[in-house]
PDB file of N, CA, C and O in Angstrom, chain B, residues numbered from 101:
ATOM      1  N   MET B 101     214.355  17.755 155.527  1.00  0.00           N
ATOM      2  CA  MET B 101     214.667  17.457 153.872  1.00  0.00           C
ATOM      3  C   MET B 101     214.909  18.614 153.413  1.00  0.00           C
ATOM      4  O   MET B 101     214.401  19.611 153.925  1.00  0.00           O
ATOM      5  N   PHE B 102     215.832  18.684 152.236  1.00  0.00           N
ATOM      6  CA  PHE B 102     216.244  19.704 151.880  1.00  0.00           C
ATOM      7  C   PHE B 102     216.175  20.005 150.142  1.00  0.00           C
ATOM      8  O   PHE B 102     216.917  19.363 149.399  1.00  0.00           O
ATOM      9  N   ALA B 103     215.548  20.681 149.783  1.00  0.00           N
ATOM     10  CA  ALA B 103     215.245  20.594 147.994  1.00  0.00           C
ATOM     11  C   ALA B 103     215.716  22.543 147.497  1.00  0.00           C
ATOM     12  O   ALA B 103     215.512  23.665 147.959  1.00  0.00           O
ATOM     13  N   SER B 104     216.399  21.935 146.347  1.00  0.00           N
ATOM     14  CA  SER B 104     216.569  22.874 146.028  1.00  0.00           C
ATOM     15  C   SER B 104     216.351  22.939 144.282  1.00  0.00           C
ATOM     16  O   SER B 104     216.193  21.792 143.863  1.00  0.00           O
ATOM     17  N   ARG B 105     216.303  23.968 143.179  1.00  0.00           N
ATOM     18  CA  ARG B 105     215.925  24.237 141.931  1.00  0.00           C
ATOM     19  C   ARG B 105     217.287  25.184 141.431  1.00  0.00           C
ATOM     20  O   ARG B 105     217.834  26.010 142.162  1.00  0.00           O
ATOM     21  N   VAL B 106     217.594  24.951 140.383  1.00  0.00           N
ATOM     22  CA  VAL B 106     218.475  25.838 139.712  1.00  0.00           C
ATOM     23  C   VAL B 106     218.203  25.756 138.174  1.00  0.00           C
ATOM     24  O   VAL B 106     218.034  24.891 137.314  1.00  0.00           O
ATOM     25  N   ASP B 107     218.255  27.177 138.291  1.00  0.00           N
ATOM     26  CA  ASP B 107     217.468  27.314 136.349  1.00  0.00           C
ATOM     27  C   ASP B 107     218.762  27.935 135.765  1.00  0.00           C
ATOM     28  O   ASP B 107     219.569  28.378 136.583  1.00  0.00           O
ATOM     29  N   ALA B 108     219.076  28.027 134.337  1.00  0.00           N
ATOM     30  CA  ALA B 108     219.773  28.491 133.757  1.00  0.00           C
ATOM     31  C   ALA B 108     219.322  28.562 132.199  1.00  0.00           C
ATOM     32  O   ALA B 108     218.732  27.651 131.617  1.00  0.00           O
ATOM     33  N   ASP B 109     219.738  29.912 131.574  1.00  0.00           N
ATOM     34  CA  ASP B 109     219.469  30.290 130.424  1.00  0.00           C
ATOM     35  C   ASP B 109     220.597  29.471 129.569  1.00  0.00           C
ATOM     36  O   ASP B 109     220.296  28.877 128.534  1.00  0.00           O
ATOM     37  N   ARG B 110     221.643  29.491 129.988  1.00  0.00           N
ATOM     38  CA  ARG B 110     223.144  29.160 129.674  1.00  0.00           C
ATOM     39  C   ARG B 110     223.904  28.602 130.290  1.00  0.00           C
ATOM     40  O   ARG B 110     223.884  29.229 131.349  1.00  0.00           O
ATOM     41  N   LEU B 111     224.855  27.547 130.434  1.00  0.00           N
ATOM     42  CA  LEU B 111     225.137  26.829 131.493  1.00  0.00           C
ATOM     43  C   LEU B 111     226.718  26.160 130.613  1.00  0.00           C
ATOM     44  O   LEU B 111     226.557  25.327 129.720  1.00  0.00           O
ATOM     45  N   ARG B 112     228.061  26.599 130.964  1.00  0.00           N
ATOM     46  CA  ARG B 112     229.113  26.126 130.300  1.00  0.00           C
ATOM     47  C   ARG B 112     230.091  25.419 131.490  1.00  0.00           C
ATOM     48  O   ARG B 112     230.067  25.875 132.633  1.00  0.00           O
ATOM     49  N   PHE B 113     230.859  24.396 131.173  1.00  0.00           N
ATOM     50  CA  PHE B 113     231.891  23.913 132.079  1.00  0.00           C
ATOM     51  C   PHE B 113     233.150  24.019 131.322  1.00  0.00           C
ATOM     52  O   PHE B 113     233.197  23.828 130.107  1.00  0.00           O
ATOM     53  N   ARG B 114     234.160  24.322 132.037  1.00  0.00           N
ATOM     54  CA  ARG B 114     235.440  24.543 131.247  1.00  0.00           C
ATOM     55  C   ARG B 114     236.181  22.852 131.265  1.00  0.00           C
ATOM     56  O   ARG B 114     236.723  22.290 130.313  1.00  0.00           O
ATOM     57  N   ASP B 115     235.969  22.285 132.760  1.00  0.00           N
ATOM     58  CA  ASP B 115     236.593  21.142 132.951  1.00  0.00           C
ATOM     59  C   ASP B 115     235.219  20.087 133.180  1.00  0.00           C
ATOM     60  O   ASP B 115     234.115  20.628 133.114  1.00  0.00           O
ATOM     61  N   ARG B 116     235.266  18.891 133.393  1.00  0.00           N
ATOM     62  CA  ARG B 116     234.023  17.944 133.890  1.00  0.00           C
ATOM     63  C   ARG B 116     234.115  18.314 135.399  1.00  0.00           C
ATOM     64  O   ARG B 116     235.088  18.168 136.139  1.00  0.00           O
ATOM     65  N   PRO B 117     233.089  18.741 135.643  1.00  0.00           N
ATOM     66  CA  PRO B 117     232.650  18.959 137.163  1.00  0.00           C
ATOM     67  C   PRO B 117     232.978  17.202 138.040  1.00  0.00           C
ATOM     68  O   PRO B 117     232.794  16.041 137.672  1.00  0.00           O
ATOM     69  N   GLU B 118     233.479  17.777 139.193  1.00  0.00           N
ATOM     70  CA  GLU B 118     233.632  16.386 140.203  1.00  0.00           C
ATOM     71  C   GLU B 118     232.351  16.694 141.236  1.00  0.00           C
ATOM     72  O   GLU B 118     232.175  17.811 141.721  1.00  0.00           O
ATOM     73  N   THR B 119     231.423  15.474 141.522  1.00  0.00           N
ATOM     74  CA  THR B 119     230.514  15.932 142.626  1.00  0.00           C
ATOM     75  C   THR B 119     230.716  14.750 143.208  1.00  0.00           C
ATOM     76  O   THR B 119     231.192  13.732 142.707  1.00  0.00           O
ATOM     77  N   ASP B 120     230.197  15.002 144.667  1.00  0.00           N
ATOM     78  CA  ASP B 120     230.710  13.603 145.311  1.00  0.00           C
ATOM     79  C   ASP B 120     229.411  14.034 146.438  1.00  0.00           C
ATOM     80  O   ASP B 120     229.213  15.219 146.706  1.00  0.00           O
ATOM     81  N   VAL B 121     228.676  13.065 146.971  1.00  0.00           N
ATOM     82  CA  VAL B 121     227.878  13.247 148.182  1.00  0.00           C
ATOM     83  C   VAL B 121     228.055  12.298 149.194  1.00  0.00           C
ATOM     84  O   VAL B 121     228.054  11.115 148.856  1.00  0.00           O
ATOM     85  N   ARG B 122     228.194  12.565 150.268  1.00  0.00           N
ATOM     86  CA  ARG B 122     228.578  11.706 151.655  1.00  0.00           C
ATOM     87  C   ARG B 122     227.969  12.059 153.011  1.00  0.00           C
ATOM     88  O   ARG B 122     227.982  13.176 153.527  1.00  0.00           O
ATOM     89  N   PHE B 123     227.394  10.861 153.548  1.00  0.00           N
ATOM     90  CA  PHE B 123     226.458  11.145 154.346  1.00  0.00           C
ATOM     91  C   PHE B 123     227.531  10.645 155.755  1.00  0.00           C
ATOM     92  O   PHE B 123     227.772   9.475 156.049  1.00  0.00           O
ATOM     93  N   ARG B 124     227.939  11.590 156.312  1.00  0.00           N
ATOM     94  CA  ARG B 124     228.799  11.572 157.709  1.00  0.00           C
ATOM     95  C   ARG B 124     227.662  11.781 159.278  1.00  0.00           C
ATOM     96  O   ARG B 124     226.576  12.313 159.507  1.00  0.00           O
ATOM     97  N   GLY B 125     228.519  11.145 159.928  1.00  0.00           N
ATOM     98  CA  GLY B 125     228.418  11.190 161.470  1.00  0.00           C
ATOM     99  C   GLY B 125     227.438   9.817 162.242  1.00  0.00           C
ATOM    100  O   GLY B 125     227.731   8.707 161.796  1.00  0.00           O
ATOM    101  N   SER B 126     226.728   9.835 162.945  1.00  0.00           N
ATOM    102  CA  SER B 126     226.558   8.619 163.707  1.00  0.00           C
ATOM    103  C   SER B 126     225.753   7.646 162.631  1.00  0.00           C
ATOM    104  O   SER B 126     225.342   8.008 161.529  1.00  0.00           O
ATOM    105  N   ALA B 127     225.640   6.469 163.149  1.00  0.00           N
ATOM    106  CA  ALA B 127     224.656   5.466 162.640  1.00  0.00           C
ATOM    107  C   ALA B 127     223.702   5.947 163.205  1.00  0.00           C
ATOM    108  O   ALA B 127     223.689   6.918 163.961  1.00  0.00           O
ATOM    109  N   GLY B 128     222.331   4.894 162.664  1.00  0.00           N
ATOM    110  CA  GLY B 128     221.070   5.351 163.345  1.00  0.00           C
ATOM    111  C   GLY B 128     220.258   6.057 162.277  1.00  0.00           C
ATOM    112  O   GLY B 128     219.185   6.448 162.737  1.00  0.00           O
ATOM    113  N   ARG B 129     220.437   6.349 160.964  1.00  0.00           N
ATOM    114  CA  ARG B 129     219.784   7.470 160.026  1.00  0.00           C
ATOM    115  C   ARG B 129     219.454   6.518 158.771  1.00  0.00           C
ATOM    116  O   ARG B 129     220.003   5.426 158.626  1.00  0.00           O
ATOM    117  N   THR B 130     218.700   6.934 158.066  1.00  0.00           N
ATOM    118  CA  THR B 130     218.466   6.433 156.662  1.00  0.00           C
ATOM    119  C   THR B 130     218.796   8.006 155.740  1.00  0.00           C
ATOM    120  O   THR B 130     218.188   9.023 156.072  1.00  0.00           O
ATOM    121  N   SER B 131     219.693   8.025 154.721  1.00  0.00           N
ATOM    122  CA  SER B 131     219.815   9.068 153.851  1.00  0.00           C
ATOM    123  C   SER B 131     219.712   8.844 152.313  1.00  0.00           C
ATOM    124  O   SER B 131     220.275   7.928 151.713  1.00  0.00           O
ATOM    125  N   ALA B 132     219.069   9.619 151.860  1.00  0.00           N
ATOM    126  CA  ALA B 132     218.962   9.794 150.348  1.00  0.00           C
ATOM    127  C   ALA B 132     219.186  10.890 149.523  1.00  0.00           C
ATOM    128  O   ALA B 132     218.830  11.943 150.052  1.00  0.00           O
ATOM    129  N   SER B 133     219.725  11.021 148.241  1.00  0.00           N
ATOM    130  CA  SER B 133     219.798  12.106 147.892  1.00  0.00           C
ATOM    131  C   SER B 133     219.401  11.908 146.329  1.00  0.00           C
ATOM    132  O   SER B 133     219.707  10.856 145.768  1.00  0.00           O
ATOM    133  N   ARG B 134     218.811  12.792 145.736  1.00  0.00           N
ATOM    134  CA  ARG B 134     218.773  12.326 143.597  1.00  0.00           C
ATOM    135  C   ARG B 134     218.628  13.657 143.147  1.00  0.00           C
ATOM    136  O   ARG B 134     218.278  14.583 143.879  1.00  0.00           O
ATOM    137  N   SER B 135     218.854  13.739 142.135  1.00  0.00           N
ATOM    138  CA  SER B 135     218.603  15.039 141.348  1.00  0.00           C
ATOM    139  C   SER B 135     217.850  14.281 139.834  1.00  0.00           C
ATOM    140  O   SER B 135     218.004  13.212 139.244  1.00  0.00           O
ATOM    141  N   GLU B 136     217.092  15.359 139.663  1.00  0.00           N
ATOM    142  CA  GLU B 136     216.494  15.249 138.116  1.00  0.00           C
ATOM    143  C   GLU B 136     216.932  16.594 137.397  1.00  0.00           C
ATOM    144  O   GLU B 136     217.007  17.697 137.937  1.00  0.00           O
ATOM    145  N   ARG B 137     217.200  16.297 136.110  1.00  0.00           N
ATOM    146  CA  ARG B 137     217.984  17.574 135.172  1.00  0.00           C
ATOM    147  C   ARG B 137     216.905  17.678 133.804  1.00  0.00           C
ATOM    148  O   ARG B 137     215.995  16.922 133.463  1.00  0.00           O
ATOM    149  N   ARG B 138     217.255  18.537 133.387  1.00  0.00           N
ATOM    150  CA  ARG B 138     216.669  19.415 132.345  1.00  0.00           C
ATOM    151  C   ARG B 138     217.630  19.945 131.520  1.00  0.00           C
ATOM    152  O   ARG B 138     218.301  20.921 131.856  1.00  0.00           O
ATOM    153  N   ASN B 139     217.758  19.343 130.398  1.00  0.00           N
ATOM    154  CA  ASN B 139     218.761  19.710 129.337  1.00  0.00           C
ATOM    155  C   ASN B 139     220.241  19.776 129.598  1.00  0.00           C
ATOM    156  O   ASN B 139     221.084  20.532 129.114  1.00  0.00           O
ATOM    157  N   LEU B 140     220.369  18.701 130.573  1.00  0.00           N
ATOM    158  CA  LEU B 140     221.592  18.507 131.007  1.00  0.00           C
ATOM    159  C   LEU B 140     221.947  17.015 131.026  1.00  0.00           C
ATOM    160  O   LEU B 140     221.141  16.230 131.525  1.00  0.00           O
ATOM    161  N   PRO B 141     223.244  16.526 130.452  1.00  0.00           N
ATOM    162  CA  PRO B 141     223.412  15.151 130.504  1.00  0.00           C
ATOM    163  C   PRO B 141     223.496  14.720 132.038  1.00  0.00           C
ATOM    164  O   PRO B 141     223.580  15.551 132.943  1.00  0.00           O
ATOM    165  N   ASP B 142     223.462  13.243 132.260  1.00  0.00           N
ATOM    166  CA  ASP B 142     224.011  12.431 133.820  1.00  0.00           C
ATOM    167  C   ASP B 142     225.510  13.031 134.249  1.00  0.00           C
ATOM    168  O   ASP B 142     225.980  13.429 135.314  1.00  0.00           O
ATOM    169  N   ARG B 143     226.066  12.888 132.783  1.00  0.00           N
ATOM    170  CA  ARG B 143     227.560  12.689 133.185  1.00  0.00           C
ATOM    171  C   ARG B 143     227.967  13.965 132.111  1.00  0.00           C
ATOM    172  O   ARG B 143     227.872  13.900 130.885  1.00  0.00           O
ATOM    173  N   VAL B 144     228.422  15.088 132.867  1.00  0.00           N
ATOM    174  CA  VAL B 144     228.968  16.395 132.203  1.00  0.00           C
ATOM    175  C   VAL B 144     230.119  16.508 131.513  1.00  0.00           C
ATOM    176  O   VAL B 144     231.005  16.636 132.358  1.00  0.00           O
ATOM    177  N   THR B 145     230.503  16.526 130.612  1.00  0.00           N
ATOM    178  CA  THR B 145     231.921  16.868 130.222  1.00  0.00           C
ATOM    179  C   THR B 145     232.524  18.506 130.080  1.00  0.00           C
ATOM    180  O   THR B 145     231.811  19.503 129.963  1.00  0.00           O
ATOM    181  N   GLY B 146     233.647  18.488 130.115  1.00  0.00           N
ATOM    182  CA  GLY B 146     233.921  19.844 129.848  1.00  0.00           C
ATOM    183  C   GLY B 146     233.695  20.255 128.632  1.00  0.00           C
ATOM    184  O   GLY B 146     234.356  21.293 128.617  1.00  0.00           O
ATOM    185  N   ALA B 147     233.297  20.173 127.776  1.00  0.00           N
ATOM    186  CA  ALA B 147     232.843  20.441 126.379  1.00  0.00           C
ATOM    187  C   ALA B 147     231.503  20.625 126.051  1.00  0.00           C
ATOM    188  O   ALA B 147     230.688  19.703 126.038  1.00  0.00           O
ATOM    189  N   GLY B 148     231.178  22.101 125.713  1.00  0.00           N
ATOM    190  CA  GLY B 148     229.870  22.560 124.831  1.00  0.00           C
ATOM    191  C   GLY B 148     229.065  23.154 125.629  1.00  0.00           C
ATOM    192  O   GLY B 148     229.584  23.138 126.745  1.00  0.00           O
ATOM    193  N   GLU B 149     227.897  23.762 125.653  1.00  0.00           N
ATOM    194  CA  GLU B 149     227.453  24.516 125.944  1.00  0.00           C
ATOM    195  C   GLU B 149     225.813  24.213 126.171  1.00  0.00           C
ATOM    196  O   GLU B 149     225.009  24.161 125.240  1.00  0.00           O
ATOM    197  N   HIS B 150     225.513  24.047 127.422  1.00  0.00           N
ATOM    198  CA  HIS B 150     223.962  23.655 127.702  1.00  0.00           C
ATOM    199  C   HIS B 150     222.855  24.788 128.219  1.00  0.00           C
ATOM    200  O   HIS B 150     222.905  25.452 129.254  1.00  0.00           O
ATOM    201  N   ARG B 151     221.822  24.803 127.156  1.00  0.00           N
ATOM    202  CA  ARG B 151     220.956  26.010 127.101  1.00  0.00           C
ATOM    203  C   ARG B 151     219.510  25.610 128.112  1.00  0.00           C
ATOM    204  O   ARG B 151     219.155  24.436 128.220  1.00  0.00           O
ATOM    205  N   ASP B 152     218.828  26.645 128.747  1.00  0.00           N
ATOM    206  CA  ASP B 152     217.661  26.359 129.115  1.00  0.00           C
ATOM    207  C   ASP B 152     217.559  25.091 130.098  1.00  0.00           C
ATOM    208  O   ASP B 152     216.724  24.189 130.157  1.00  0.00           O
ATOM    209  N   VAL B 153     218.853  25.385 130.936  1.00  0.00           N
ATOM    210  CA  VAL B 153     218.858  23.908 132.191  1.00  0.00           C
ATOM    211  C   VAL B 153     218.113  24.367 133.330  1.00  0.00           C
ATOM    212  O   VAL B 153     217.966  25.449 133.899  1.00  0.00           O
ATOM    213  N   ARG B 154     217.576  22.879 133.519  1.00  0.00           N
ATOM    214  CA  ARG B 154     217.171  23.005 135.180  1.00  0.00           C
ATOM    215  C   ARG B 154     217.608  22.038 135.779  1.00  0.00           C
ATOM    216  O   ARG B 154     217.756  21.017 135.106  1.00  0.00           O
ATOM    217  N   VAL B 155     218.007  21.988 137.385  1.00  0.00           N
ATOM    218  CA  VAL B 155     218.382  21.037 138.281  1.00  0.00           C
ATOM    219  C   VAL B 155     217.454  21.071 139.728  1.00  0.00           C
ATOM    220  O   VAL B 155     217.509  21.857 140.674  1.00  0.00           O
ATOM    221  N   ASP B 156     216.603  19.912 139.496  1.00  0.00           N
ATOM    222  CA  ASP B 156     215.892  19.629 141.141  1.00  0.00           C
ATOM    223  C   ASP B 156     216.652  18.854 141.862  1.00  0.00           C
ATOM    224  O   ASP B 156     216.848  17.704 141.469  1.00  0.00           O
ATOM    225  N   TYR B 157     217.274  19.349 143.140  1.00  0.00           N
ATOM    226  CA  TYR B 157     218.148  18.768 143.921  1.00  0.00           C
ATOM    227  C   TYR B 157     217.124  17.922 144.977  1.00  0.00           C
ATOM    228  O   TYR B 157     215.957  18.183 144.686  1.00  0.00           O
ATOM    229  N   LEU B 158     217.212  17.123 145.953  1.00  0.00           N
ATOM    230  CA  LEU B 158     216.437  16.682 146.834  1.00  0.00           C
ATOM    231  C   LEU B 158     217.481  15.904 147.656  1.00  0.00           C
ATOM    232  O   LEU B 158     218.212  15.058 147.140  1.00  0.00           O
ATOM    233  N   LEU B 159     217.509  16.174 148.733  1.00  0.00           N
ATOM    234  CA  LEU B 159     218.155  15.367 150.118  1.00  0.00           C
ATOM    235  C   LEU B 159     217.380  14.766 151.142  1.00  0.00           C
ATOM    236  O   LEU B 159     216.835  15.633 151.826  1.00  0.00           O
ATOM    237  N   THR B 160     217.129  13.625 151.501  1.00  0.00           N
ATOM    238  CA  THR B 160     216.762  13.437 152.798  1.00  0.00           C
ATOM    239  C   THR B 160     217.291  12.681 154.031  1.00  0.00           C
ATOM    240  O   THR B 160     218.227  11.915 153.802  1.00  0.00           O
ATOM    241  N   SER B 161     216.920  12.752 155.098  1.00  0.00           N
ATOM    242  CA  SER B 161     217.652  12.043 156.352  1.00  0.00           C
ATOM    243  C   SER B 161     216.535  11.950 157.216  1.00  0.00           C
ATOM    244  O   SER B 161     215.582  12.716 157.365  1.00  0.00           O
ATOM    245  N   ARG B 162     216.824  10.865 157.765  1.00  0.00           N
ATOM    246  CA  ARG B 162     215.362  10.682 159.099  1.00  0.00           C
ATOM    247  C   ARG B 162     216.374   9.705 159.732  1.00  0.00           C
ATOM    248  O   ARG B 162     217.192   8.935 159.229  1.00  0.00           O
ATOM    249  N   LEU B 163     215.990  10.041 161.207  1.00  0.00           N
ATOM    250  CA  LEU B 163     216.348   9.021 162.008  1.00  0.00           C
ATOM    251  C   LEU B 163     215.789   7.410 162.002  1.00  0.00           C
ATOM    252  O   LEU B 163     214.605   7.183 161.754  1.00  0.00           O
ATOM    253  N   ASP B 164     216.365   6.756 162.178  1.00  0.00           N
ATOM    254  CA  ASP B 164     215.890   5.187 162.451  1.00  0.00           C
ATOM    255  C   ASP B 164     215.830   5.183 163.896  1.00  0.00           C
ATOM    256  O   ASP B 164     216.718   5.561 164.659  1.00  0.00           O
ATOM    257  N   PRO B 165     214.631   4.693 164.210  1.00  0.00           N
ATOM    258  CA  PRO B 165     214.058   4.505 165.702  1.00  0.00           C
ATOM    259  C   PRO B 165     214.437   3.331 166.281  1.00  0.00           C
ATOM    260  O   PRO B 165     214.547   3.106 167.486  1.00  0.00           O
ATOM    261  N   LEU B 166     214.683   2.405 165.133  1.00  0.00           N
ATOM    262  CA  LEU B 166     215.211   0.766 165.894  1.00  0.00           C
ATOM    263  C   LEU B 166     216.477   0.861 166.201  1.00  0.00           C
ATOM    264  O   LEU B 166     217.089   0.044 166.889  1.00  0.00           O
ATOM    265  N   ALA B 167     216.949   1.906 165.683  1.00  0.00           N
ATOM    266  CA  ALA B 167     219.038   1.768 165.349  1.00  0.00           C
ATOM    267  C   ALA B 167     219.506   1.942 167.233  1.00  0.00           C
ATOM    268  O   ALA B 167     218.941   2.607 168.101  1.00  0.00           O
ATOM    269  N   GLY B 168     220.417   1.278 167.304  1.00  0.00           N
ATOM    270  CA  GLY B 168     221.186   1.331 168.416  1.00  0.00           C
ATOM    271  C   GLY B 168     219.823   0.671 169.733  1.00  0.00           C
ATOM    272  O   GLY B 168     219.899   0.962 170.927  1.00  0.00           O
ATOM    273  N   ALA B 169     218.855  -0.089 169.222  1.00  0.00           N
ATOM    274  CA  ALA B 169     217.965  -0.721 170.472  1.00  0.00           C
ATOM    275  C   ALA B 169     218.333  -2.355 170.873  1.00  0.00           C
ATOM    276  O   ALA B 169     217.729  -2.918 171.787  1.00  0.00           O
TER     277      ALA B 169
END
């Protein structure tokens, strides 16, 4: 498991950010990610300023004991 938190008093994007989460490697595992945001929309545009921002991100991955059986 990987967890992170980012806090910002002020955040501004010049361009719309491009994000991508990929799980690569061998089969036989279950992976997931999610984020929770405060004062930041799910889809950020390149315009505007965001204040008092928080993003919590969680990434989990576990081996599947039945894989390859």
